[in-house]
C-alpha positions as CSV (number, residue, x, y, z in Angstrom):
1,X,-10.3,-26.2,-28.9
2,X,-8.9,-25.2,-25.5
3,X,-11.2,-24.6,-22.6
4,X,-11.4,-20.9,-21.4
5,X,-9.7,-21.9,-18.1
6,X,-6.7,-23.3,-20.1
7,X,-6.2,-20.0,-21.9
8,X,-6.3,-17.9,-18.8
9,X,-2.8,-17.0,-17.4
10,X,-1.4,-18.2,-14.1
11,X,-1.7,-15.4,-11.5
12,X,0.6,-15.3,-8.5
13,X,-0.7,-14.1,-5.1
14,X,2.1,-13.1,-2.8
15,X,1.3,-13.1,1.0
16,X,4.1,-12.3,3.5
17,X,3.3,-13.6,6.9
18,X,4.7,-12.8,10.3
19,X,2.8,-13.4,13.6
20,X,-0.7,-12.8,12.4
21,X,-2.4,-15.9,13.8
22,X,-5.7,-14.2,14.7
23,X,-6.3,-12.9,11.2
24,X,-4.6,-15.4,8.9
25,X,-7.4,-17.9,8.3
26,X,-9.7,-15.1,7.2
27,X,-7.2,-14.0,4.7
28,X,-6.3,-17.4,3.4
29,X,-10.0,-18.5,3.1
30,X,-10.7,-15.4,1.0
31,X,-7.8,-16.3,-1.3
32,X,-8.3,-20.1,-1.8
33,X,-12.0,-19.5,-2.5
34,X,-11.5,-17.1,-5.4
35,X,-13.7,-17.5,-8.4
36,X,-10.5,-17.3,-10.5
37,X,-8.9,-20.7,-9.9
38,X,-5.6,-20.7,-11.8
39,X,-3.5,-19.3,-8.9
40,X,0.0,-19.6,-7.7
41,X,-0.3,-18.8,-4.0
42,X,3.1,-17.9,-2.6
43,X,3.2,-17.6,1.2
44,X,6.4,-16.3,2.8
45,X,6.7,-17.2,6.5
46,X,9.0,-14.6,7.9
47,X,10.0,-16.5,11.0
48,X,6.6,-16.6,12.7
49,X,6.5,-17.7,16.3
50,X,2.8,-17.4,17.2
51,X,1.4,-20.4,15.3
52,X,1.0,-18.7,11.9
53,X,3.4,-21.3,10.5
54,X,1.1,-24.2,11.6
55,X,-1.9,-22.6,10.0
56,X,0.1,-22.1,6.7
57,X,1.2,-25.8,6.7
58,X,-2.4,-27.0,7.2
59,X,-3.7,-24.9,4.3
60,X,-0.8,-26.0,2.0
61,X,-1.7,-29.7,2.7
62,X,-5.2,-29.1,1.5
63,X,-4.5,-26.8,-1.5
64,X,-1.6,-27.7,-3.8
65,X,-1.6,-24.2,-5.3
66,X,0.1,-23.0,-2.2
67,X,3.8,-22.9,-1.9
68,X,5.7,-21.9,1.3
69,X,9.0,-20.0,1.6
70,X,10.6,-20.0,5.0
71,X,12.7,-16.9,6.1
72,X,14.3,-16.0,9.4
73,X,12.5,-12.8,10.2
74,X,14.3,-10.5,7.8
75,X,11.4,-8.1,7.4
76,X,8.6,-7.6,4.9
77,X,10.8,-6.3,2.1
78,X,12.9,-9.5,2.2
79,X,9.8,-11.5,2.3
80,X,8.2,-9.8,-0.7
81,X,11.4,-10.1,-2.7
82,X,11.5,-13.8,-1.9
83,X,7.9,-14.1,-3.1
84,X,8.6,-12.1,-6.3
85,X,11.6,-14.2,-7.1
86,X,9.6,-17.5,-6.7
87,X,6.4,-16.3,-8.4
88,X,5.4,-18.4,-11.4
89,X,2.5,-16.4,-12.7
90,X,2.6,-13.8,-15.5
91,X,0.6,-11.4,-13.3
92,X,1.2,-10.6,-9.6
93,X,-1.1,-9.3,-6.8
94,X,-0.1,-8.7,-3.2
95,X,-2.3,-9.4,-0.3
96,X,-1.5,-8.7,3.3
97,X,-2.1,-11.5,5.8
98,X,-4.3,-9.6,8.1
99,X,-6.6,-8.4,5.3
100,X,-9.1,-10.1,3.1
101,X,-10.6,-9.9,-0.4
102,X,-14.0,-10.5,-2.0
103,X,-14.5,-13.8,-3.8
104,X,-14.1,-12.4,-7.3
105,X,-11.2,-10.0,-6.4
106,X,-8.7,-11.6,-8.8
107,X,-11.3,-12.1,-11.6
108,X,-12.1,-8.4,-11.5
109,X,-8.5,-7.3,-11.6
110,X,-7.6,-9.8,-14.4
111,X,-10.6,-8.8,-16.5
112,X,-9.5,-5.1,-16.4
113,X,-6.0,-6.0,-17.5
114,X,-7.2,-8.3,-20.3
115,X,-10.0,-6.2,-21.6
116,X,-8.0,-3.0,-21.8
117,X,-4.5,-4.4,-22.5
118,X,-3.3,-2.6,-19.4
119,X,-0.1,-3.1,-17.5
120,X,-1.7,-2.4,-14.1
121,X,-5.2,-2.6,-12.7
122,X,-6.3,-0.9,-9.5
123,X,-9.5,-1.5,-7.5
124,X,-11.1,0.4,-4.7
125,X,-10.9,-0.8,-1.1
126,X,-12.6,-0.6,2.3
127,X,-10.6,0.5,5.3
128,X,-12.0,-1.1,8.4
129,X,-11.4,0.6,11.7
130,X,-12.7,-0.9,15.0
131,X,-15.7,1.5,15.0
132,X,-16.4,2.2,11.3
133,X,-15.6,1.5,7.7
134,X,-14.4,3.9,5.0
135,X,-14.8,3.2,1.3
136,X,-12.1,4.4,-1.1
137,X,-13.1,4.3,-4.8
138,X,-12.9,6.4,-7.9
139,X,-16.2,7.7,-9.2
140,X,-16.1,5.6,-12.4
141,X,-14.2,2.8,-14.2
142,X,-11.5,4.2,-16.5
143,X,-8.3,3.5,-18.3
144,X,-5.6,6.1,-18.0
145,X,-2.0,6.8,-18.9
146,X,1.0,6.3,-16.7
147,X,1.4,10.0,-16.4
148,X,-2.2,10.6,-15.2
149,X,-1.8,7.7,-12.8
150,X,1.3,9.2,-11.3
151,X,-0.4,12.6,-11.0
152,X,-3.3,11.0,-9.2
153,X,-0.9,9.1,-6.9
154,X,1.0,12.2,-6.0
155,X,-2.2,14.1,-5.2
156,X,-3.8,11.1,-3.5
157,X,-6.7,11.3,-6.0
158,X,-8.2,7.8,-6.2
159,X,-4.8,6.0,-6.3
160,X,-2.6,5.4,-3.2
161,X,0.8,4.0,-2.6
162,X,-0.2,0.6,-1.2
163,X,0.6,-2.5,-3.2
164,X,-2.6,-4.3,-2.4
165,X,-5.9,-3.9,-4.4
166,X,-3.7,-3.8,-7.5
167,X,-2.4,-6.3,-10.1
168,X,0.9,-6.0,-12.1
169,X,2.6,-7.7,-14.9
170,X,5.4,-9.8,-13.5
171,X,7.8,-8.7,-16.1
172,X,7.3,-5.1,-14.9
173,X,7.3,-6.0,-11.2
174,X,10.7,-7.8,-11.2
175,X,12.4,-4.7,-12.4
176,X,11.8,-3.0,-9.1
177,X,12.8,-5.2,-6.1
178,X,11.8,-4.0,-2.6
179,X,14.4,-2.0,-0.6
180,X,15.6,-4.5,2.0
181,X,15.5,-3.3,5.6
182,X,13.3,-0.4,4.8
183,X,9.7,0.1,6.0
184,X,7.1,1.8,3.8
185,X,8.3,-0.4,1.0
186,X,5.0,0.1,-0.9
187,X,5.8,3.8,-1.2
188,X,9.2,3.0,-2.8
189,X,7.7,0.7,-5.4
190,X,4.1,1.5,-6.4
191,X,4.9,4.8,-8.1
192,X,7.7,3.3,-10.1
193,X,5.4,0.6,-11.5
194,X,2.8,3.2,-12.4
195,X,5.4,5.4,-14.1
196,X,6.6,2.5,-16.2
197,X,3.1,1.6,-17.3
198,X,1.6,2.7,-20.6
199,X,-2.0,2.0,-19.5
200,X,-3.6,1.6,-16.1
201,X,-7.2,0.4,-15.5
202,X,-9.1,1.8,-12.6
203,X,-12.0,-0.2,-11.2
204,X,-14.6,1.7,-9.2
205,X,-15.4,-1.2,-6.9
206,X,-14.2,-1.8,-3.3
207,X,-13.0,-5.4,-3.5
208,X,-10.2,-5.4,-0.9
209,X,-10.7,-5.1,2.9
210,X,-7.8,-3.4,4.7
211,X,-8.1,-3.8,8.4
212,X,-6.7,-1.1,10.8
213,X,-6.3,-2.4,14.3
214,X,-6.7,0.1,17.2
215,X,-3.5,1.4,18.7
216,X,-3.2,3.4,21.9
217,X,-1.6,6.9,21.9
218,X,-0.3,6.1,25.4
219,X,1.7,3.0,24.3
220,X,2.9,3.8,20.8
221,X,6.6,4.4,20.7
222,X,8.0,6.4,17.8
223,X,11.0,4.9,15.9
224,X,13.3,6.9,13.7
225,X,12.7,4.1,11.1
226,X,9.5,5.9,10.4
227,X,11.6,8.4,8.6
228,X,11.9,5.8,5.9
229,X,8.6,7.1,4.6
230,X,10.3,10.4,3.6
231,X,13.2,8.7,2.0
232,X,11.0,6.3,0.0
233,X,8.8,9.2,-1.1
234,X,11.7,11.3,-2.3
235,X,13.1,8.3,-4.1
236,X,9.8,7.6,-6.0
237,X,9.1,11.2,-6.8
238,X,12.6,11.6,-8.3
239,X,11.9,8.5,-10.4
240,X,8.5,9.9,-11.6
241,X,10.0,13.4,-12.3
242,X,12.6,12.0,-14.6
243,X,9.8,10.8,-16.8
244,X,7.3,13.5,-16.1
245,X,9.1,16.7,-15.0
246,X,5.8,18.6,-15.4
247,X,4.5,16.9,-12.3
248,X,6.7,19.0,-10.0
249,X,3.9,20.6,-8.0
250,X,2.3,17.2,-7.5
251,X,5.6,15.7,-6.3
252,X,6.1,18.6,-3.8
253,X,2.7,17.9,-2.3
254,X,3.5,14.2,-1.9
255,X,6.9,15.0,-0.2
256,X,5.2,17.4,2.2
257,X,2.6,14.8,2.9
258,X,5.3,12.3,3.9
259,X,6.6,14.8,6.4
260,X,3.1,15.5,7.8
261,X,2.4,11.8,8.1
262,X,5.6,11.2,9.9
263,X,4.9,14.1,12.3
264,X,1.4,12.7,13.0
265,X,3.0,9.4,13.9
266,X,5.5,11.2,16.2
267,X,2.5,13.0,17.8
268,X,1.0,9.6,18.7
269,X,4.0,8.6,20.7
270,X,4.2,8.8,24.4
271,X,7.9,9.6,24.1
272,X,8.6,12.8,22.0
273,X,11.7,13.1,19.8
274,X,12.8,16.8,19.7
275,X,15.4,16.2,17.1
276,X,13.0,14.5,14.6
277,X,10.3,17.1,15.4
278,X,12.6,20.0,14.6
279,X,13.8,18.2,11.4
280,X,10.3,17.7,10.2
281,X,9.3,21.3,10.8
282,X,12.4,22.5,9.0
283,X,11.5,20.3,6.0
284,X,8.0,21.6,5.9
285,X,8.8,25.2,6.3
286,X,10.5,25.2,2.9
287,X,7.5,24.0,1.0
288,X,4.3,24.3,3.0
289,X,3.3,27.7,1.6
290,X,3.5,26.6,-2.0
291,X,1.6,23.3,-1.3
292,X,-1.0,25.2,0.8
293,X,-1.9,27.5,-2.1
294,X,-1.9,24.7,-4.7
295,X,-5.7,24.3,-5.5
296,X,-5.3,20.6,-6.0
297,X,-3.9,19.9,-2.6
298,X,-6.5,17.8,-0.6
299,X,-8.4,19.8,2.0
300,X,-7.2,17.4,4.7
301,X,-3.6,18.3,3.9
302,X,-4.3,22.0,3.9
303,X,-5.9,21.7,7.4
304,X,-2.8,19.8,8.6
305,X,-0.5,22.4,7.1
306,X,-2.3,25.3,8.8
307,X,-2.1,23.4,12.1
308,X,1.7,23.3,11.8
309,X,1.8,27.1,11.6
310,X,0.3,27.1,15.2
311,X,3.0,24.8,16.6
312,X,3.6,21.2,17.5
313,X,1.3,21.1,20.5
314,X,-1.7,22.4,18.4
315,X,-0.9,20.0,15.6
316,X,-0.8,17.1,18.1
317,X,-4.2,18.0,19.6
318,X,-5.7,18.5,16.2
319,X,-4.5,15.1,15.0
320,X,-5.8,13.4,18.0
321,X,-9.2,15.0,17.5
322,X,-9.2,14.1,13.8
323,X,-8.5,10.5,14.6
324,X,-11.2,10.4,17.3
325,X,-13.8,11.8,14.9
326,X,-12.9,9.2,12.4
327,X,-13.2,6.4,15.0
328,X,-9.5,5.7,14.9
329,X,-8.5,6.9,18.4
């Protein structure tokens, strides 16, 4: 008779790394000390220059489960694609190098997949700001359909677009490579994986720690690459709507949110961009009324939409106040 550890599948943990020396040990310690031992830990060094590469090498010397892929700073999408291509496990989970996980993180995700015959498992997480923490969890454990998962994603109801705090079947994940050269690559991928899934298990436990480092409103510079969020959102909503056209209202809310989120990032910049600002307001003008009167639109979104009716200056001040109240500013 085989031991239980021999019947469990190999699970790949993909960690893209670029210049995160102050946080990397915390992340790697949380991974190598997992209660689930049968791991394929794939670290992609995306051309680090700050000593992260030295830390990775030291960990790989001590733990033979770690493999290292070297890239020449091609970006996180290239790095994750390289990790996906080299992953040996039948299941995959993504962990960012400046985050950390609880010691039974993988065990909890795997158990949800195995016990419910699910294609995806999603856990809660804690967002850590410099001044306070926010816990994001559903109210109970559940197993839902791909359609319901997409609906929840589009309305930001217990499921977000991040890749972390989730586990996927590798056979499903490799069908959707990351868009090279594009930021917000999570947004472009997560919704597709949920749409393809027959069953998704939700775990009402916060087992992933997502760290948000403080940024200054006076030093942040807006890049038009941030518009990738809108492109990724439109791409994934189109994919979902081909399978579930009845989710049109939910998709519209997600598209408007991507414009609001981009506008908020623009408002944090010390250098305004009139062209982008006008484009965002044109986009939102076409859909904000319908989204505003959708009873399922989150209250936070409705407040932001109302702020846009009063102009950019009012929106900017409102966003700064919101961040300050939350301990972000």
